C-alpha positions as a Markdown table, in Angstrom:
| # | Residue | x | y | z |
|---|---|---|---|---|
| 1 | Met | 18.9 | -64.0 | -110.2 |
| 2 | Asn | 16.9 | -60.7 | -110.1 |
| 3 | Cys | 17.9 | -57.1 | -111.0 |
| 4 | Glu | 18.1 | -56.1 | -107.3 |
| 5 | Trp | 20.7 | -58.7 | -106.5 |
| 6 | Val | 22.7 | -57.8 | -109.7 |
| 7 | Gln | 22.7 | -54.0 | -109.0 |
| 8 | Gln | 23.8 | -54.7 | -105.4 |
| 9 | Asn | 26.8 | -56.8 | -106.5 |
| 10 | Ile | 28.0 | -54.9 | -109.6 |
| 11 | Thr | 30.7 | -53.1 | -107.6 |
| 12 | Leu | 32.0 | -56.5 | -106.4 |
| 13 | Tyr | 32.0 | -57.7 | -109.9 |
| 14 | Leu | 34.0 | -54.7 | -111.1 |
| 15 | Tyr | 36.6 | -55.3 | -108.4 |
| 16 | Asn | 36.8 | -59.1 | -109.1 |
| 17 | Glu | 35.4 | -60.0 | -105.7 |
| 18 | Leu | 32.6 | -62.3 | -106.9 |
| 19 | Gly | 33.0 | -66.0 | -107.0 |
| 20 | Asp | 33.1 | -67.7 | -110.5 |
| 21 | Asp | 29.5 | -69.0 | -110.3 |
| 22 | Ala | 28.1 | -65.7 | -109.2 |
| 23 | Arg | 30.2 | -63.8 | -111.8 |
| 24 | His | 28.9 | -66.0 | -114.6 |
| 25 | Glu | 25.3 | -65.6 | -113.6 |
| 26 | Leu | 25.6 | -61.9 | -113.3 |
| 27 | Glu | 27.1 | -61.7 | -116.8 |
| 28 | Gln | 24.3 | -63.8 | -118.2 |
| 29 | His | 21.7 | -61.6 | -116.6 |
| 30 | Ile | 23.4 | -58.4 | -117.9 |
| 31 | Ala | 23.4 | -59.8 | -121.4 |
| 32 | Arg | 19.6 | -59.9 | -121.4 |
| 33 | Cys | 18.7 | -57.0 | -119.2 |
| 34 | Gln | 19.2 | -53.4 | -120.5 |
| 35 | Asn | 18.7 | -51.7 | -117.1 |
| 36 | Cys | 21.4 | -53.7 | -115.4 |
| 37 | Ala | 23.7 | -53.3 | -118.4 |
| 38 | Gly | 23.2 | -49.6 | -118.1 |
| 39 | Glu | 24.0 | -49.6 | -114.4 |
| 40 | Leu | 27.2 | -51.6 | -115.1 |
| 41 | Ala | 28.2 | -49.1 | -117.8 |
| 42 | Asp | 27.7 | -46.2 | -115.4 |
| 43 | Gln | 29.7 | -47.8 | -112.7 |
| 44 | Gln | 32.5 | -48.7 | -115.1 |
| 45 | Ala | 32.7 | -45.1 | -116.3 |
| 46 | Phe | 32.8 | -43.9 | -112.6 |
| 47 | Gln | 35.6 | -46.4 | -111.9 |
| 48 | Thr | 37.5 | -45.1 | -114.9 |
| 49 | Gln | 37.2 | -41.5 | -113.8 |
| 50 | Met | 38.3 | -42.3 | -110.3 |
| 51 | Ser | 41.3 | -44.3 | -111.5 |
| 52 | Val | 43.0 | -41.2 | -113.0 |
| 53 | Leu | 43.0 | -39.4 | -109.6 |
| 54 | Pro | 46.2 | -39.7 | -107.5 |
| 55 | Val | 46.0 | -42.2 | -104.6 |
| 56 | Glu | 46.6 | -40.6 | -101.2 |
| 57 | Glu | 48.6 | -42.8 | -98.8 |
| 58 | Pro | 47.1 | -42.9 | -95.3 |
| 59 | Ser | 49.4 | -42.1 | -92.4 |
| 60 | Ala | 50.7 | -44.9 | -90.2 |
| 61 | Ser | 48.9 | -43.5 | -87.2 |
| 62 | Phe | 45.6 | -43.5 | -89.1 |
| 63 | Leu | 46.1 | -47.1 | -90.2 |
| 64 | Ala | 47.0 | -48.1 | -86.7 |
| 65 | Ala | 43.9 | -46.4 | -85.2 |
| 66 | Ala | 41.7 | -47.9 | -87.9 |
| 67 | Arg | 43.1 | -51.4 | -87.3 |
| 68 | Met | 42.6 | -51.1 | -83.6 |
| 69 | Arg | 38.9 | -50.1 | -84.0 |
| 70 | Leu | 38.4 | -53.0 | -86.5 |
| 71 | Gln | 40.0 | -55.5 | -84.1 |
| 72 | Glu | 37.7 | -54.4 | -81.3 |
| 73 | Ser | 34.7 | -54.5 | -83.5 |
| 74 | Leu | 35.5 | -58.0 | -84.7 |
| 75 | Glu | 35.9 | -59.2 | -81.2 |
| 76 | Thr | 32.6 | -57.8 | -80.0 |
| 77 | Ala | 30.6 | -58.5 | -83.1 |
| 78 | Glu | 28.0 | -61.2 | -82.9 |
| 79 | Gln | 29.1 | -64.4 | -84.6 |
| 80 | His | 27.2 | -65.4 | -87.8 |
| 81 | Arg | 24.3 | -67.5 | -86.8 |
| 82 | Ala | 24.1 | -71.1 | -88.1 |
| 83 | Trp | 21.5 | -71.6 | -90.7 |
| 84 | Tyr | 19.3 | -73.6 | -88.4 |
| 85 | His | 19.5 | -71.0 | -85.7 |
| 86 | Arg | 18.6 | -68.3 | -88.2 |
| 87 | Phe | 15.5 | -70.1 | -89.4 |
| 88 | Ala | 14.5 | -71.0 | -85.8 |
| 89 | Leu | 14.6 | -67.4 | -84.7 |
| 90 | Asp | 13.6 | -65.7 | -87.9 |
| 91 | Pro | 10.1 | -67.0 | -88.9 |
| 92 | Thr | 10.0 | -64.8 | -92.0 |
| 93 | Ala | 13.3 | -66.2 | -93.3 |
| 94 | Trp | 12.0 | -69.7 | -92.6 |
| 95 | Leu | 8.7 | -69.1 | -94.4 |
| 96 | Arg | 10.5 | -67.8 | -97.4 |
| 97 | Gln | 12.5 | -71.0 | -97.6 |
| 98 | Val | 9.7 | -73.5 | -97.3 |
| 99 | Arg | 6.5 | -73.6 | -99.3 |
| 100 | Phe | 3.8 | -74.7 | -96.9 |
| 101 | Ser | 0.9 | -76.9 | -98.0 |
| 102 | Pro | -2.6 | -76.3 | -96.3 |
| 103 | Ala | -2.3 | -79.5 | -94.4 |
| 104 | Leu | 1.2 | -78.6 | -93.0 |
| 105 | Ala | -0.1 | -75.1 | -92.0 |
| 106 | Ser | -2.9 | -76.7 | -90.1 |
| 107 | Val | -0.5 | -79.0 | -88.2 |
| 108 | Leu | 1.6 | -76.0 | -87.3 |
| 109 | Val | -1.4 | -74.1 | -86.0 |
| 110 | Leu | -2.4 | -77.1 | -83.8 |
| 111 | Ile | 1.1 | -77.4 | -82.5 |
| 112 | Gly | 1.3 | -73.7 | -81.6 |
| 113 | Phe | -2.1 | -73.9 | -79.9 |
| 114 | Ala | -1.1 | -76.9 | -77.8 |
| 115 | Gly | 2.2 | -75.3 | -76.9 |
| 116 | Gly | 0.4 | -72.1 | -75.7 |
| 117 | Ile | -2.0 | -74.1 | -73.5 |
| 118 | Gly | 1.0 | -76.0 | -72.0 |
| 119 | Ala | 2.9 | -72.8 | -71.3 |
| 120 | Met | -0.1 | -71.3 | -69.6 |
| 121 | Tyr | -0.5 | -74.2 | -67.1 |
| 122 | Ser | 3.2 | -74.3 | -66.6 |
| 123 | Thr | 3.2 | -70.6 | -65.7 |
| 124 | Met | 0.2 | -70.9 | -63.4 |
| 125 | Gly | 1.9 | -73.6 | -61.4 |
| 126 | Arg | 5.2 | -71.9 | -61.1 |
| 127 | Val | 5.9 | -70.0 | -57.8 |
| 128 | Gln | 7.7 | -66.7 | -58.4 |
| 129 | Thr | 10.8 | -66.3 | -56.2 |
| 130 | Pro | 11.4 | -62.8 | -54.9 |
| 131 | Arg | 14.6 | -61.3 | -56.2 |
| 132 | Ile | 17.1 | -60.5 | -53.5 |
| 133 | Val | 18.9 | -57.2 | -54.1 |
| 134 | Ser | 22.6 | -57.0 | -53.1 |
| 135 | Thr | 23.5 | -54.8 | -50.2 |
| 136 | Thr | 26.8 | -53.9 | -51.8 |
| 137 | Pro | 27.1 | -50.0 | -51.9 |
| 138 | Gln | 25.8 | -48.9 | -55.3 |
| 139 | Glu | 26.7 | -45.8 | -57.2 |
| 140 | Ala | 23.2 | -44.3 | -56.7 |
| 141 | Ser | 23.5 | -44.4 | -52.9 |
| 142 | Ile | 27.0 | -42.9 | -52.7 |
| 143 | Gly | 27.2 | -39.1 | -52.2 |
| 144 | Gly | 30.9 | -39.1 | -52.9 |
| 145 | Ile | 34.2 | -40.7 | -52.0 |
| 146 | Thr | 36.2 | -38.3 | -49.8 |
| 147 | Ser | 39.4 | -40.2 | -49.3 |
| 148 | Ile | 41.3 | -43.4 | -50.0 |
| 149 | Glu | 44.3 | -44.5 | -47.9 |
| 150 | Lys | 46.4 | -47.5 | -48.7 |
| 151 | Glu | 48.5 | -48.9 | -45.9 |
| 152 | Pro | 52.1 | -49.2 | -47.1 |
| 153 | Gly | 53.4 | -52.7 | -47.6 |
| 154 | Thr | 50.0 | -54.3 | -47.2 |
| 155 | Asp | 47.0 | -55.2 | -49.2 |
| 156 | Ser | 44.7 | -53.2 | -47.0 |
| 157 | Val | 43.0 | -50.0 | -48.1 |
| 158 | Lys | 40.6 | -47.6 | -46.3 |
| 159 | Val | 37.9 | -46.0 | -48.4 |
| 160 | Gln | 35.8 | -43.2 | -46.8 |
| 161 | Tyr | 32.7 | -42.2 | -48.7 |
| 162 | Asp | 29.5 | -40.2 | -48.1 |
| 163 | Lys | 26.2 | -41.8 | -48.1 |
| 164 | Arg | 23.6 | -40.0 | -46.0 |
| 165 | Leu | 26.2 | -39.5 | -43.4 |
| 166 | Pro | 30.0 | -40.0 | -43.9 |
| 167 | Glu | 30.9 | -43.6 | -43.7 |
| 168 | Ser | 34.0 | -45.6 | -44.2 |
| 169 | Ile | 34.9 | -49.2 | -44.9 |
| 170 | Gln | 38.3 | -50.9 | -44.5 |
| 171 | Gly | 39.5 | -54.2 | -45.8 |
| 172 | Ser | 41.4 | -56.0 | -48.5 |
| 173 | Val | 41.2 | -54.7 | -52.1 |
| 174 | Ser | 39.9 | -58.2 | -52.9 |
| 175 | Asp | 36.8 | -57.6 | -50.7 |
| 176 | Pro | 33.9 | -57.1 | -53.1 |
| 177 | Lys | 32.5 | -54.1 | -51.2 |
| 178 | Val | 35.9 | -52.4 | -51.0 |
| 179 | Gln | 36.5 | -53.1 | -54.7 |
| 180 | Glu | 33.1 | -51.8 | -55.7 |
| 181 | Leu | 33.9 | -48.5 | -54.1 |
| 182 | Leu | 37.4 | -48.3 | -55.7 |
| 183 | Leu | 36.0 | -49.0 | -59.2 |
| 184 | Tyr | 33.4 | -46.3 | -58.6 |
| 185 | Ala | 36.0 | -43.8 | -57.4 |
| 186 | Ala | 38.3 | -44.4 | -60.3 |
| 187 | Lys | 35.7 | -43.4 | -62.8 |
| 188 | Ser | 33.4 | -41.0 | -61.1 |
| 189 | Asn | 35.1 | -39.0 | -58.4 |
| 190 | Glu | 35.8 | -35.3 | -59.1 |
| 191 | Asn | 38.9 | -35.3 | -56.8 |
| 192 | Ser | 41.9 | -36.3 | -58.8 |
| 193 | Gly | 43.8 | -37.3 | -55.6 |
| 194 | Val | 41.0 | -39.8 | -54.8 |
| 195 | Arg | 41.1 | -41.2 | -58.3 |
| 196 | Leu | 44.9 | -41.5 | -58.2 |
| 197 | Asn | 44.7 | -43.5 | -54.9 |
| 198 | Ser | 41.9 | -45.6 | -56.1 |
| 199 | Val | 43.8 | -46.6 | -59.3 |
| 200 | Asp | 46.9 | -47.2 | -57.2 |
| 201 | Ala | 45.0 | -49.6 | -55.0 |
| 202 | Leu | 43.5 | -51.4 | -58.1 |
| 203 | Thr | 46.8 | -51.9 | -60.0 |
| 204 | Gly | 47.6 | -55.0 | -58.0 |
| 205 | Lys | 44.3 | -56.6 | -59.1 |
| 206 | Ala | 44.5 | -56.0 | -62.8 |
| 207 | Asn | 44.0 | -59.8 | -63.4 |
| 208 | Asp | 40.3 | -59.1 | -62.7 |
| 209 | Pro | 38.6 | -58.1 | -66.0 |
| 210 | Arg | 36.5 | -55.5 | -64.3 |
| 211 | Val | 39.6 | -53.9 | -62.7 |
| 212 | Arg | 41.4 | -54.0 | -66.0 |
| 213 | Glu | 38.5 | -52.4 | -67.8 |
| 214 | Thr | 38.5 | -49.6 | -65.2 |
| 215 | Leu | 42.3 | -49.0 | -65.6 |
| 216 | Thr | 41.9 | -49.0 | -69.4 |
| 217 | Tyr | 39.1 | -46.4 | -69.0 |
| 218 | Ala | 41.4 | -44.3 | -66.7 |
| 219 | Leu | 44.3 | -44.4 | -69.2 |
| 220 | Arg | 42.0 | -43.3 | -72.1 |
| 221 | Tyr | 39.8 | -40.7 | -70.4 |
| 222 | Asp | 41.1 | -39.4 | -67.1 |
| 223 | Ser | 42.1 | -35.7 | -67.2 |
| 224 | Asn | 45.0 | -36.1 | -64.8 |
| 225 | Pro | 48.3 | -37.4 | -66.2 |
| 226 | Gly | 49.3 | -38.9 | -62.9 |
| 227 | Val | 46.2 | -41.1 | -62.9 |
| 228 | Arg | 46.9 | -42.1 | -66.5 |
| 229 | Leu | 50.5 | -43.0 | -65.6 |
| 230 | Met | 49.3 | -45.1 | -62.6 |
| 231 | Ala | 46.7 | -46.9 | -64.8 |
| 232 | Leu | 49.4 | -47.5 | -67.4 |
| 233 | Glu | 51.6 | -49.1 | -64.7 |
| 234 | Gly | 48.9 | -51.5 | -63.7 |
| 235 | Leu | 48.1 | -52.5 | -67.4 |
| 236 | Gly | 51.7 | -53.0 | -68.5 |
| 237 | Ala | 51.7 | -56.8 | -67.8 |
| 238 | Tyr | 48.7 | -57.3 | -70.0 |
| 239 | Val | 49.7 | -55.6 | -73.2 |
| 240 | Lys | 50.8 | -58.9 | -74.7 |
| 241 | Asp | 47.7 | -60.9 | -74.0 |
| 242 | Asp | 44.8 | -58.4 | -73.9 |
| 243 | Ile | 44.2 | -56.7 | -77.3 |
| 244 | Arg | 42.0 | -54.0 | -75.6 |
| 245 | Val | 44.8 | -53.1 | -73.3 |
| 246 | Arg | 47.3 | -53.1 | -76.2 |
| 247 | Asn | 45.0 | -50.8 | -78.2 |
| 248 | Ala | 44.6 | -48.4 | -75.2 |
| 249 | Val | 48.3 | -48.2 | -74.7 |
| 250 | Leu | 48.9 | -47.6 | -78.4 |
| 251 | Glu | 46.3 | -44.8 | -78.4 |
| 252 | Ala | 48.1 | -43.3 | -75.4 |
| 253 | Leu | 51.4 | -43.4 | -77.3 |
| 254 | Leu | 49.9 | -41.8 | -80.4 |
| 255 | Asn | 47.6 | -39.2 | -78.8 |
| 256 | Asp | 48.2 | -38.5 | -75.1 |
| 257 | Pro | 49.1 | -34.9 | -74.6 |
| 258 | Asn | 51.6 | -35.7 | -71.8 |
| 259 | Leu | 55.1 | -36.8 | -72.8 |
| 260 | Gly | 55.6 | -38.8 | -69.6 |
| 261 | Val | 52.5 | -40.9 | -70.4 |
| 262 | Arg | 53.6 | -41.3 | -74.0 |
| 263 | Ser | 57.1 | -42.4 | -72.9 |
| 264 | Gly | 55.6 | -44.9 | -70.5 |
| 265 | Ala | 53.3 | -46.3 | -73.2 |
| 266 | Leu | 56.3 | -46.6 | -75.6 |
| 267 | His | 58.2 | -48.8 | -73.1 |
| 268 | Ala | 55.0 | -50.8 | -72.2 |
| 269 | Leu | 54.7 | -51.7 | -75.9 |
| 270 | Asp | 58.3 | -52.9 | -76.2 |
| 271 | Pro | 57.3 | -56.6 | -75.7 |
| 272 | Val | 54.9 | -56.4 | -78.6 |
| 273 | Arg | 56.9 | -54.2 | -80.9 |
| 274 | Ala | 56.7 | -56.8 | -83.7 |
| 275 | Asp | 52.9 | -56.4 | -83.8 |
| 276 | Ser | 51.9 | -54.8 | -87.1 |
| 277 | Ser | 50.0 | -51.9 | -85.6 |
| 278 | Val | 52.8 | -51.1 | -83.2 |
| 279 | Arg | 55.4 | -51.4 | -85.9 |
| 280 | Met | 53.5 | -48.9 | -88.1 |
| 281 | Ala | 53.2 | -46.5 | -85.2 |
| 282 | Leu | 56.9 | -46.7 | -84.5 |
| 283 | Gln | 57.8 | -46.1 | -88.1 |
| 284 | Gln | 55.6 | -43.0 | -88.2 |
| 285 | Leu | 56.9 | -41.7 | -84.8 |
| 286 | Ser | 60.6 | -42.3 | -85.7 |
| 287 | Lys | 60.2 | -40.0 | -88.7 |
| 288 | Asp | 58.2 | -37.0 | -87.6 |
| 289 | Asp | 57.3 | -37.0 | -83.9 |
| 290 | Ser | 57.8 | -33.7 | -82.2 |
| 291 | Ser | 59.7 | -35.3 | -79.3 |
| 292 | Asp | 63.3 | -36.1 | -79.8 |
| 293 | Tyr | 63.1 | -38.8 | -77.1 |
| 294 | Ile | 60.1 | -40.5 | -78.8 |
| 295 | Arg | 61.8 | -40.4 | -82.2 |
| 296 | Thr | 65.0 | -41.9 | -80.8 |
| 297 | Glu | 63.3 | -44.6 | -78.8 |
| 298 | Ser | 61.1 | -45.5 | -81.7 |
| 299 | Lys | 64.2 | -45.9 | -84.0 |
| 300 | Arg | 65.9 | -48.0 | -81.3 |
| 301 | Met | 62.9 | -50.4 | -81.0 |
| 302 | Leu | 62.6 | -50.7 | -84.8 |
| 303 | Ala | 66.3 | -51.4 | -85.1 |
| 304 | Ser | 66.0 | -54.3 | -82.7 |
| 305 | Met | 63.4 | -56.1 | -84.9 |
| 306 | Pro | 64.2 | -58.3 | -87.8 |
| 307 | Asp | 63.3 | -57.0 | -91.3 |
| 308 | Ile | 60.0 | -58.3 | -92.7 |
| 309 | Asp | 60.1 | -59.0 | -96.4 |
């Protein structure tokens, strides 16, 4: 155990977060190292000074937002690599763990040389296959989507868009070309009416992850409250099973400037009102929200839940 490791873990030691073995070794090191003992004394003094200050309780909305970000980060974070994977992909870590003898080093060089020769011949004999580019309309080739018309009572939608000349396409929302244009319009069109019709057409296909992501984006970032309400309607069925949808709806409840959107988000969260983040938000809103309706409904939802000891 060296001084660098000890000084990096002194804080964990002070807060009793080290395992028994590591704690014992750190104490043994400090007993014989004046520099590390001085570092420990400094941090203990700092901890004592901080302990006399009053502890500020964070608000429920802050905790809920922090928990949402943490959940999303944990879901998207790369899983810890297995030790064999880490050594295989990190030569420096592998070399630090193994002391090579000259003979072993020679063997490794020969293996690497032979592998390089084999790879060269394999590459020379391989025929490169031309990549076929999809002809689906891409964002770069679209000048703008001018209108979207959904036929009442059917799954058919007509999207008119500008390319070099005005063009239109008509078909089911399930058609990949139609859906590509709808996804593009929902995020990129400057016309709020086009965005609204696009989101309306997509709400019935929210079981598709790409569609659900677009609706979530619209709920969080679209400037038009009608578009946000339409996106919320399409996402309501997925609040229970999709944590990203739940977080977006909870953010809308806490932060959206439109009372109608907030009210819709509140009712959409009713099936998951027992979730800890939702419960904390409801407790905060029931006390000091500026809207009488939000306060009353938050109290009603809390009253319908069993107490948690």
